[in-house]
C-alpha positions in Angstrom: 80.8 85.6 112.0 79.8 83.9 115.3 82.2 83.3 118.1 82.1 82.7 121.8 85.4 84.6 122.4 85.0 88.2 121.2 85.6 91.5 123.0 84.5 93.0 125.3 84.2 89.7 127.2 87.0 87.6 126.0 89.7 87.3 123.3 91.1 83.8 122.8 93.1 82.6 119.9 89.9 81.7 118.0 88.4 85.1 118.7 91.6 86.9 117.6 91.4 85.1 114.2 87.8 86.2 113.8 88.8 89.8 114.4 91.8 89.5 112.0 89.9 87.7 109.2 87.0 90.2 109.5 89.5 93.1 109.2 91.0 91.5 106.1 87.6 90.9 104.4 86.5 94.5 105.2 89.6 95.8 103.5 88.4 94.0 100.3 85.0 95.8 100.5 82.9 93.1 102.2 80.5 93.9 105.0 81.2 91.7 108.0 79.3 91.5 111.3 80.5 89.7 114.4 78.1 88.1 116.9 79.3 87.0 120.3 78.1 87.4 123.9 76.4 90.5 125.4 73.9 93.1 124.0 72.3 91.8 120.8 74.1 88.4 121.1 74.1 85.4 123.4 73.1 85.9 127.0 74.1 83.9 130.0 77.3 82.0 130.9 80.0 81.2 128.3 79.3 77.5 128.8 75.8 77.8 127.4 76.8 79.8 124.3 76.2 76.9 121.8 72.5 77.0 122.9 71.9 80.7 123.8 73.4 82.1 120.5 70.9 80.2 118.3 68.0 82.6 118.6 69.9 85.9 118.4 71.7 84.6 115.3 68.5 83.4 113.7 66.8 86.7 114.3 69.6 88.5 112.4 69.8 85.9 109.6 66.1 85.8 108.9 66.3 89.3 107.3 68.0 87.8 104.3 70.9 90.3 104.3 73.8 87.9 104.8 75.4 85.6 102.2 77.7 83.7 104.6 77.3 82.4 108.1 80.7 81.5 109.6 80.9 79.8 113.0 84.0 79.0 115.0 85.1 75.9 116.9 82.3 73.6 118.2 80.3 76.5 119.7 78.3 77.0 116.5 77.2 73.4 116.1 73.5 73.8 117.0 73.3 77.1 115.1 74.7 75.8 111.9 72.4 72.7 112.1 69.4 74.9 112.6 70.3 77.1 109.6 71.1 74.1 107.4 67.6 72.7 108.1 65.8 76.0 107.6 67.8 76.8 104.4 66.9 73.4 103.0 63.2 73.8 103.8 63.1 77.3 102.3 64.7 76.1 99.1 62.3 73.1 98.8 59.1 75.1 99.5 60.1 78.3 97.7 58.7 80.2 100.6 60.2 82.0 103.6 63.3 84.1 104.2 66.4 83.9 102.1 68.9 82.1 104.4 72.7 82.4 103.9 74.0 80.8 100.7 77.2 79.7 102.5 77.5 77.9 105.9 81.2 77.9 106.9 82.9 76.5 110.0 86.4 77.4 111.1 87.9 74.8 113.4 91.3 75.3 115.1 91.4 71.8 116.7 89.4 68.6 117.0 88.1 67.7 120.4 89.0 64.0 119.8 92.6 65.2 119.9 91.9 67.5 122.9 90.5 64.4 124.7 93.6 62.4 123.9 95.9 65.3 124.9 94.7 65.1 128.6 97.1 62.4 129.7 100.2 61.7 131.8 103.3 63.4 130.4 106.5 61.2 130.4 110.1 61.8 129.6 110.5 60.3 126.2 114.0 59.0 127.1 113.7 57.7 130.6 110.0 57.1 130.9 109.8 59.2 134.1 106.5 60.8 134.9 106.7 64.6 134.3 103.1 65.5 135.0 99.7 64.1 135.6 96.3 65.7 134.8 94.6 67.7 137.5 91.1 66.9 138.6 89.8 69.8 136.5 91.6 68.5 133.5 90.2 65.0 134.0 86.7 66.5 134.3 87.2 68.2 131.0 88.4 65.0 129.4 85.4 62.9 130.5 82.6 65.5 130.6 83.2 68.4 128.3 85.4 67.0 125.6 82.8 64.3 124.5 80.1 66.9 124.3 82.3 69.3 122.3 83.3 66.4 120.0 79.6 65.8 119.2 79.1 69.5 118.5 82.3 69.6 116.4 81.1 66.6 114.4 77.7 68.4 113.8 79.5 71.6 112.9 81.8 69.9 110.4 79.1 67.7 108.8 76.6 70.6 108.4 79.0 73.2 107.0 79.4 73.7 103.3 83.1 74.5 103.9 85.3 73.6 106.8 88.2 75.9 107.3 91.3 74.9 109.3 94.7 76.6 110.1 97.0 73.8 108.9 97.3 70.7 106.7 97.7 68.6 109.8 94.5 69.9 111.3 92.8 69.2 107.9 93.8 65.6 108.2 92.5 65.5 111.8 89.0 66.9 111.0 88.6 64.6 108.1 89.6 61.6 110.3 87.8 62.6 113.5 84.7 64.4 112.2 84.3 62.9 108.8 84.5 66.4 107.3 84.3 67.1 103.6 85.3 70.2 101.6 88.1 71.1 104.0 90.3 74.1 103.1 93.3 75.6 104.9 93.0 79.2 105.9 96.2 79.9 107.9 96.1 81.8 111.2 97.5 85.3 110.7 99.0 88.2 112.6 97.8 91.8 112.2 99.0 94.1 114.9 96.5 96.9 114.5 93.5 94.5 114.5 94.9 92.9 117.7 95.5 96.2 119.4 92.0 97.4 118.5 90.4 94.2 119.9 92.7 94.3 123.0 91.6 97.9 123.8 88.1 96.5 124.6 89.7 94.2 127.2 91.7 96.7 129.2 89.4 96.3 132.2 90.0 92.5 132.1 93.7 92.3 132.7 94.3 90.6 136.1 97.6 92.5 136.4 96.5 96.1 135.8 97.4 98.5 138.6 99.3 95.8 140.5 102.7 96.0 139.0 105.4 94.7 141.3 109.2 95.2 141.3 109.5 91.8 139.6 107.0 92.8 136.9 109.2 95.8 136.1 112.3 93.8 135.6 113.5 93.3 132.1 112.9 90.1 130.3 116.0 90.5 128.2 118.1 87.4 128.0 115.3 85.2 129.3 113.3 82.5 127.5 109.6 83.1 127.4 106.6 80.8 127.5 103.1 82.3 126.8 99.9 80.4 127.1 97.3 78.7 129.2 98.7 76.5 131.9 97.2 73.1 130.9 98.9 69.7 130.5 99.1 69.7 126.7 101.1 72.9 126.8 104.0 70.8 128.2 105.3 73.4 130.7 106.6 70.5 132.9 108.7 69.3 130.0 110.2 72.7 129.7 111.0 72.8 133.4 112.8 69.5 133.1 114.8 70.8 130.2 115.6 74.0 132.1 116.9 71.9 135.0 119.6 70.6 132.6 120.7 74.1 131.5 121.7 76.0 134.6 122.5 79.2 132.8 119.0 79.5 131.3 116.2 81.7 132.8 112.5 81.6 132.0 109.4 83.7 132.3 106.0 82.0 132.2 103.3 84.3 131.2 99.8 82.8 131.6 97.4 81.2 134.0 95.3 78.1 134.1 94.4 74.8 135.7 98.0 73.8 136.4 99.4 76.9 138.0 99.6 75.3 141.5 101.2 72.1 140.2 103.7 74.1 138.1 104.7 76.3 141.1 105.2 73.2 143.2 107.4 71.6 140.4 109.5 74.8 140.2 110.2 74.5 143.9 111.0 70.8 143.8 113.5 71.3 141.0 115.1 74.3 142.8 114.3 76.7 140.0 112.7 79.5 142.0 115.6 81.8 141.3 115.5 81.2 137.5 111.8 80.8 136.7 109.2 83.6 137.2 105.5 82.7 137.1 104.0 86.1 136.0 100.3 85.2 135.7 98.1 86.4 132.9 99.3 89.6 131.2 97.7 92.2 129.0 98.2 92.3 125.3 100.7 95.1 125.7 102.7 93.2 128.3 102.8 90.1 126.1 104.1 92.1 123.2 106.8 93.8 125.4 108.0 90.5 126.9 108.1 88.8 123.4 110.2 91.7 122.1 112.7 91.3 125.0 112.9 87.5 125.2 116.0 85.7 123.8 113.6 83.1 122.3 110.0 81.9 122.7 109.5 78.3 123.8 106.4 76.2 122.7 106.8 72.7 124.3 103.3 71.5 123.5 102.2 68.0 122.9 99.2 69.1 120.8 98.2 72.3 119.1 96.3 73.6 116.0 98.5 76.5 114.9 99.5 78.3 118.0 99.2 82.1 117.8 102.1 82.6 120.1 104.4 81.4 117.3 103.1 84.1 115.0 103.4 86.7 117.8 107.0 85.7 118.3 107.7 86.0 114.6 106.0 89.5 114.6 108.7 90.5 117.2 111.5 88.8 115.2 112.1 86.3 118.0 113.2 82.8 117.2 111.0 79.9 118.3 112.0 76.7 120.1 109.0 74.3 119.7 107.8 70.8 119.7 107.4 69.3 116.2 103.7 68.6 116.6 100.4 69.5 114.8 100.6 72.6 112.6 103.8 74.0 114.2 106.2 72.6 111.5 104.1 74.3 108.9 105.1 77.7 110.4 108.4 77.2 112.2 111.2 76.0 109.8 113.9 74.1 111.7 117.3 75.6 111.2 115.8 78.7 109.5 113.3 80.4 111.8 113.8 78.4 115.0 114.5 75.0 116.5 112.1 72.0 116.3 112.4 69.2 118.8 110.5 66.0 119.6 107.6 66.4 122.1 108.1 65.2 125.6 111.9 65.1 125.2 113.6 67.3 127.9 117.0 66.3 126.6 116.3 67.5 123.0 114.6 70.7 124.3 117.6 71.4 126.6 120.0 71.0 123.7 118.0 73.6 121.7 118.0 76.0 124.7 121.8 75.6 124.9 122.1 76.3 121.2 120.2 79.6 121.6 122.4 80.7 124.5 125.6 79.6 122.8 125.0 81.6 119.6 122.8 84.6 120.2 123.8 86.0 116.7 122.3 82.9 115.1 119.2 83.2 117.3 118.8 86.8 116.1 119.2 85.7 112.5 116.5 83.0 112.8 114.2 85.6 114.5 114.6 88.0 111.6 113.9 85.1 109.1 110.8 84.3 111.1 109.6 87.9 110.6 110.1 87.7 106.9 108.2 84.4 106.7 105.4 86.0 108.7 105.2 88.9 106.2 105.2 86.5 103.2 102.7 83.9 104.4 100.8 84.8 107.6 99.3 88.2 107.1 95.5 88.6 106.9 95.5 89.2 103.2 96.9 85.8 102.6 94.1 84.3 104.7 91.5 86.3 102.8 92.9 84.9 99.5 92.5 81.4 100.9 89.0 82.2 102.3 87.8 83.6 98.9 89.2 80.6 97.1 87.4 78.2 99.4 84.1 79.8 98.6 84.7 80.0 94.9 82.2 77.2 93.9 78.6 77.3 95.0 77.5 74.8 97.7 74.9 72.1 97.3 72.4 70.8 99.9 
């Protein structure tokens, strides 16, 4: 399994799924190796990973001891193309190393959709502008997203199987990348696998050793947002909704391109006494604040299958979320949380009021979410889907 975001350097949502799927496969008796950055893997900056990982991976694969090569997101595009060509050549000539039988790509999103998601956010009712992309976000849209789209297309077209976390993402990769043989392998939540991976990142927490009085305050009774601060996460939509619910308080746990703009927006709306920008937190802090929050809010305009939803369900917290992408396949409106239209502060505000008005019902939905997680979104469920996807032999 090859990923750009593995410990000890990083652990994003994609990397976490690598760790959890690997753990589940090992529990079934399979040998799994993970290749990322660092010793024995890719060298150099994260940005160059699609290129620098090719040689280290080929060096490992040439020994003929691996049956499956699985890459993640668009970072494996050049590698999977190279192995596809070498595998085909070896089969046709009958000479050379035995390359992996299976080439698999796990894609959480499409970068066509990521490109579209960098846009002005507007109130769906009034049409008022809520947020505009920053310069860094516009640079991503016009420079990086097109390159990643090409790599994603190569990855999807060269893989024997394309794995995605939701039915909606399956439709997107078929439409945007022309992918075939697409199978859903849901994102999962395995606390021990996450804790083991997070232990390798202890040194990386930007908040270690700098706990303030505000940090020590309880999050009980507060709504919680967790995620990278970028425009498709819809934080400004959430602030607009919060402005309509004066009794609501919010913690924002995360960092990113929009931190300054969000801080300015909080001041303009007069929310400084009710909203705390906490910055990026460690895995332990995220878990603690999830467990204490009255509900977790996911106001995104685009997602694959956000892991924070599963993390909230792990802590038996109800979820208030936009009804976009793969979220409705996880959150059941009226049963495990509240679903609202994206970019609708009024609908989001109504859901926040509902949580505050009936905490007993919020707790019930949180417990129902935990049961749904146990039934459908544990690593063994993903392993079953993974094995089913690889049941029939591929053809070049």
